[in-house]
C-alpha positions as CSV (number, residue, x, y, z in Angstrom):
1,M,115.9,-13.8,-15.4
2,T,113.4,-12.2,-12.9
3,T,113.6,-9.3,-10.6
4,A,114.4,-10.3,-7.0
5,G,113.8,-6.9,-5.4
6,V,115.4,-3.5,-5.0
7,T,118.4,-2.8,-2.8
8,F,119.3,0.6,-1.3
9,D,122.7,1.7,-0.1
10,A,122.2,3.1,3.4
11,V,124.3,4.7,6.2
12,D,121.9,3.2,8.7
13,A,120.3,0.1,7.1
14,T,118.3,-0.8,10.2
15,R,116.7,2.7,10.5
16,L,116.0,3.0,6.8
17,A,114.5,-0.5,6.6
18,A,112.2,0.4,9.5
19,W,111.1,3.6,7.8
20,W,110.4,1.8,4.5
21,A,108.5,-0.9,6.3
22,K,106.1,1.7,7.7
23,A,105.9,3.5,4.4
24,V,104.9,0.5,2.4
25,G,102.9,-1.4,5.1
26,G,105.5,-4.1,5.2
27,E,107.7,-5.6,7.9
28,V,111.4,-6.0,8.5
29,T,112.1,-9.7,8.1
30,L,115.9,-9.7,8.2
31,D,118.4,-7.6,10.0
32,S,122.0,-8.9,9.9
33,D,123.5,-6.7,12.6
34,G,122.6,-3.6,10.7
35,W,124.7,-4.6,7.7
36,F,121.9,-6.0,5.5
37,C,118.2,-5.6,6.2
38,Q,115.2,-6.8,4.2
39,V,111.5,-5.6,4.2
40,A,108.7,-7.9,3.1
41,V,106.3,-5.9,1.0
42,P,102.7,-7.3,0.8
43,G,102.1,-8.5,-2.8
44,S,105.5,-7.5,-4.1
45,H,109.2,-8.3,-4.0
46,P,111.2,-7.3,-0.9
47,L,113.1,-4.1,-0.4
48,S,116.7,-4.6,0.8
49,F,119.1,-2.2,2.5
50,Q,122.9,-2.6,2.8
51,K,125.2,-0.5,4.9
52,V,127.8,1.5,3.1
53,A,130.6,3.7,4.5
54,D,129.9,6.6,2.3
55,V,126.7,8.0,0.8
56,T,126.6,8.1,-3.0
57,P,126.7,11.7,-4.0
58,G,124.1,13.3,-6.2
59,K,120.6,12.3,-7.2
60,N,119.8,8.6,-7.2
61,K,119.7,7.1,-10.7
62,I,116.9,4.6,-10.0
63,H,113.8,5.4,-8.0
64,L,110.5,3.7,-6.9
65,D,107.1,4.8,-8.3
66,F,104.0,4.3,-6.2
67,Q,100.4,4.6,-7.2
68,A,97.8,5.5,-4.5
69,D,94.0,5.7,-4.6
70,D,94.2,9.1,-2.8
71,P,97.7,10.5,-3.5
72,A,97.2,13.6,-1.2
73,V,96.4,11.4,1.8
74,E,99.3,9.1,1.0
75,I,101.7,12.0,0.6
76,E,100.5,13.5,3.9
77,R,101.1,10.1,5.7
78,L,104.6,9.8,4.2
79,I,105.5,13.3,5.3
80,A,104.3,12.5,8.8
81,L,106.7,9.6,8.7
82,E,109.5,12.2,7.9
83,A,109.6,11.9,4.1
84,E,110.7,15.2,2.5
85,M,108.7,16.9,-0.2
86,V,111.0,17.4,-3.2
87,G,108.6,18.6,-5.9
88,E,105.2,18.3,-7.6
89,H,104.9,17.8,-11.4
90,T,102.2,17.7,-14.0
91,M,102.6,16.6,-17.6
92,E,99.8,16.0,-20.2
93,G,97.1,15.2,-17.6
94,F,99.4,13.1,-15.4
95,S,100.7,14.4,-12.1
96,W,103.1,13.0,-9.5
97,T,104.9,14.1,-6.4
98,V,108.6,13.4,-5.7
99,L,109.5,12.7,-2.1
100,A,112.7,11.6,-0.4
101,D,113.2,9.1,2.4
102,P,115.2,10.0,5.6
103,E,118.5,9.3,3.7
104,G,117.5,11.4,0.7
105,N,116.5,8.5,-1.7
106,Q,113.8,9.9,-4.0
107,F,110.6,8.2,-4.9
108,C,107.3,9.2,-6.6
109,V,103.7,9.0,-5.7
110,S,100.9,9.4,-8.3
111,G,97.2,8.7,-8.5
């Protein structure tokens, strides 16, 4: 078995797919009338977005981790795209920043 990708539940799958395409430098390659969308991610598996009637309450149980050559610049870019800063953390010489996409899905950026 291999990983085929990651799928997000979304209130507005088209909007969220477009946001993530900008965030990861990918492109929306599939939009099935806003019910299911897919983003091709360069050098990686696709990200998928499926429309749901209700947002899942609470913190997401799975999140994406990204590594950047210059985390501060990447975080600034993502916030300019309307990501929300959730928190900054350091543990034993390792630091990361938690952000949230426009629908509140959290993800991390580290160096």
